[in-house]
VOGU-3710 file (C-alpha; in Angstrom, 3 decimals, decimal comma):
1> mtgrhakdga> -11,227/-27,764/-75,290  -13,084/-27,928/-71,995  -16,431/-28,232/-73,721  -17,632/-24,781/-72,634  -16,454/-22,595/-75,497  -17,764/-19,472/-77,076  -17,740/-19,038/-80,877  -14,166/-17,726/-80,801  -12,951/-20,909/-79,094  -12,321/-19,371/-75,676
11> pqsgllvlvv> -13,925/-20,986/-72,623  -17,032/-19,217/-71,353  -16,159/-19,981/-67,745  -12,943/-21,120/-66,141  -11,930/-24,410/-64,618  -9,522/-25,204/-61,795  -8,076/-28,701/-62,247  -6,704/-30,104/-58,994  -4,231/-32,928/-59,606  -3,914/-35,241/-56,607
21> gpsgvgkdtl> -2,380/-38,621/-55,833  0,128/-40,312/-53,521  3,915/-39,920/-53,762  5,490/-41,775/-56,656  2,326/-42,016/-58,720  3,855/-39,886/-61,489  2,069/-36,553/-61,115  5,122/-34,452/-62,012  5,856/-36,523/-65,130  2,284/-36,230/-66,378
31> ldaardrlsn> 2,140/-32,513/-65,589  5,409/-31,830/-67,423  4,208/-33,739/-70,486  0,796/-32,051/-70,514  2,395/-28,620/-70,076  4,537/-29,272/-73,147  1,773/-30,710/-75,328  -0,811/-28,070/-74,398  1,592/-25,133/-74,676  -0,230/-23,766/-77,729
41> aphicfprrc> -3,612/-23,675/-75,966  -3,852/-20,045/-74,770  -6,611/-20,713/-72,240  -4,750/-23,540/-70,451  -2,048/-22,697/-67,916  0,166/-24,521/-65,427  1,283/-22,026/-62,737  4,332/-22,770/-60,622  3,839/-23,581/-56,962  5,529/-21,684/-54,159
51> itrpagaige> 7,515/-24,150/-52,027  9,846/-23,772/-49,054  12,486/-25,658/-51,015  15,702/-24,031/-52,276  15,989/-23,068/-55,926  17,689/-25,760/-57,977  16,636/-28,577/-55,645  15,604/-31,945/-57,070  12,007/-31,897/-58,222  9,658/-29,605/-60,073
61> ahipvrpedf> 10,447/-26,083/-61,216  8,972/-23,943/-58,449  9,030/-20,520/-56,826  11,349/-20,868/-53,811  10,153/-19,236/-50,588  12,093/-19,082/-47,335  10,305/-20,933/-44,522  10,340/-17,817/-42,376  8,561/-15,854/-45,140  5,892/-18,397/-46,061
71> gqmarqgafl> 3,619/-17,835/-43,068  3,664/-14,073/-43,513  2,859/-14,419/-47,212  -0,066/-16,703/-46,361  -1,418/-14,224/-43,820  -1,159/-11,440/-46,390  -3,230/-13,414/-48,882  -0,483/-14,379/-51,321  -1,887/-17,876/-51,774  -5,221/-19,165/-52,990
81> lswkahslcy> -4,459/-22,553/-51,403  -1,682/-23,636/-49,062  -0,690/-26,719/-47,057  2,227/-28,466/-45,396  3,565/-31,902/-46,294  6,821/-33,751/-45,588  8,278/-30,750/-43,706  7,689/-28,401/-46,646  5,090/-25,676/-47,162  3,295/-25,372/-50,500
91> giprhvqddv> 1,249/-22,502/-51,904  -0,815/-21,935/-55,038  -0,520/-18,236/-56,006  -3,576/-16,070/-55,487  -3,670/-15,004/-59,165  -4,969/-18,496/-60,034  -8,404/-17,407/-58,799  -8,361/-14,483/-61,231  -7,206/-16,750/-64,056  -10,160/-19,085/-63,498
101> asgktvivnv> -12,562/-16,150/-63,229  -11,283/-14,857/-66,581  -12,134/-18,159/-68,274  -8,868/-20,074/-68,177  -8,335/-23,735/-67,372  -5,692/-23,830/-64,646  -3,974/-27,082/-63,701  -2,283/-27,352/-60,292  -0,760/-30,173/-58,251  -2,226/-30,052/-54,740
111> srsviddahs> -2,830/-31,976/-51,547  -6,268/-33,567/-51,289  -6,599/-31,654/-47,982  -7,328/-28,410/-49,878  -10,086/-29,722/-52,180  -12,884/-28,357/-49,986  -11,092/-24,999/-49,746  -10,914/-24,846/-53,541  -14,639/-25,570/-53,796  -15,388/-22,730/-51,380
121> lvgrnnvrvv> -13,067/-20,224/-53,042  -13,597/-20,972/-56,723  -16,999/-22,665/-56,765  -17,743/-26,365/-56,846  -18,881/-26,246/-60,483  -15,562/-24,704/-61,514  -13,356/-27,347/-59,885  -12,353/-30,726/-61,289  -10,260/-33,216/-59,319  -7,978/-35,481/-61,363
131> siranidvlr> -6,847/-38,319/-59,120  -3,734/-40,138/-60,383  -3,435/-43,787/-59,355  -0,927/-46,638/-59,693  -0,554/-50,017/-58,045  1,721/-50,439/-55,034  4,461/-52,377/-56,879  4,773/-49,593/-59,452  4,827/-46,958/-56,711  7,615/-48,799/-54,878
141> qrlhargred> 9,743/-48,993/-58,014  9,260/-45,308/-58,782  10,036/-44,167/-55,246  13,261/-46,206/-55,226  14,210/-44,896/-58,673  13,811/-41,214/-57,824  16,179/-41,548/-54,868  14,651/-38,913/-52,586  13,713/-41,188/-49,655  15,347/-43,971/-47,678
151> aldierrlar> 13,796/-47,444/-47,491  11,862/-46,715/-44,278  10,382/-43,505/-45,644  9,404/-45,299/-48,855  7,469/-47,924/-46,903  5,741/-45,193/-44,902  4,716/-43,474/-48,119  3,441/-46,748/-49,539  1,354/-47,320/-46,424  -0,218/-43,884/-46,871
161> asayhvdgdn> -0,764/-44,589/-50,555  -2,639/-47,800/-49,732  -5,077/-45,761/-47,665  -5,302/-42,935/-50,216  -8,844/-42,259/-51,392  -10,594/-39,277/-52,911  -14,328/-38,953/-53,383  -16,810/-36,200/-54,103  -18,050/-34,243/-57,122  -16,351/-33,921/-60,505
171> ivhvdndgdl> -13,594/-36,471/-59,957  -11,749/-38,224/-62,772  -9,491/-41,147/-61,869  -6,460/-41,668/-64,111  -4,560/-44,952/-63,896  -0,836/-44,374/-64,454  0,722/-47,774/-63,927  1,215/-48,688/-67,586  3,395/-47,154/-70,286  4,098/-43,423/-70,139
181> etgitrfiea> 2,326/-42,510/-73,378  -0,912/-44,111/-72,220  -0,702/-42,239/-68,916  -0,123/-38,916/-70,670  -3,045/-39,478/-73,045  -5,397/-40,357/-70,180  -4,263/-37,328/-68,194  -4,813/-34,868/-71,040  -8,230/-36,401/-71,741  -9,122/-35,865/-68,074
191> iempmpianr> -8,165/-32,198/-68,354  -10,077/-31,618/-71,576  -13,308/-33,576/-71,035  -16,483/-31,478/-70,938  -18,112/-30,247/-67,765  -20,137/-31,184/-65,868  -18,959/-34,762/-65,542  -19,948/-37,817/-63,587  -17,238/-39,342/-61,430  -15,209/-41,566/-63,730
201> a> -12,879/-44,433/-62,916
//
């Protein structure tokens, strides 16, 4: 499905798909839908992130890690990629590197700050960045609807979103400001398109 398959249908080399985009753009919704629709593809996986957020908290299904343990885990090499955002720490488990090396397509939601780290660790030719976009009015509506932030924090997030930009190699931009089904279709196409790719808007 990635365009690099052997005769038995398995990918000949793996791919790390980094999903990025500002708050409220709909990354979690698209990831949940793609995870469900691609569940029968044995070479595609969606690992859970480690987050210093309690179990059962609002948001994605994740692996909860106590804040006091996260730093030690990072120093011990538990994470392939890690970053901090909005007072939380996030980590992508180290086994993702092995999954890519074994030929799998691995899709993870990350901060754009770790893109260069991913290139160094996995190899630039084995990384694709899928940048999710939506216009500011749609972002504002979604941030209000999810109820996680107050009005001031929403405006701060919108200001950051206005300045949000990703460039570099192997980037696919997915517009997600229309109906949900169109967004899901575009997202799955971005995951499955052959490599190498030109940057696509």
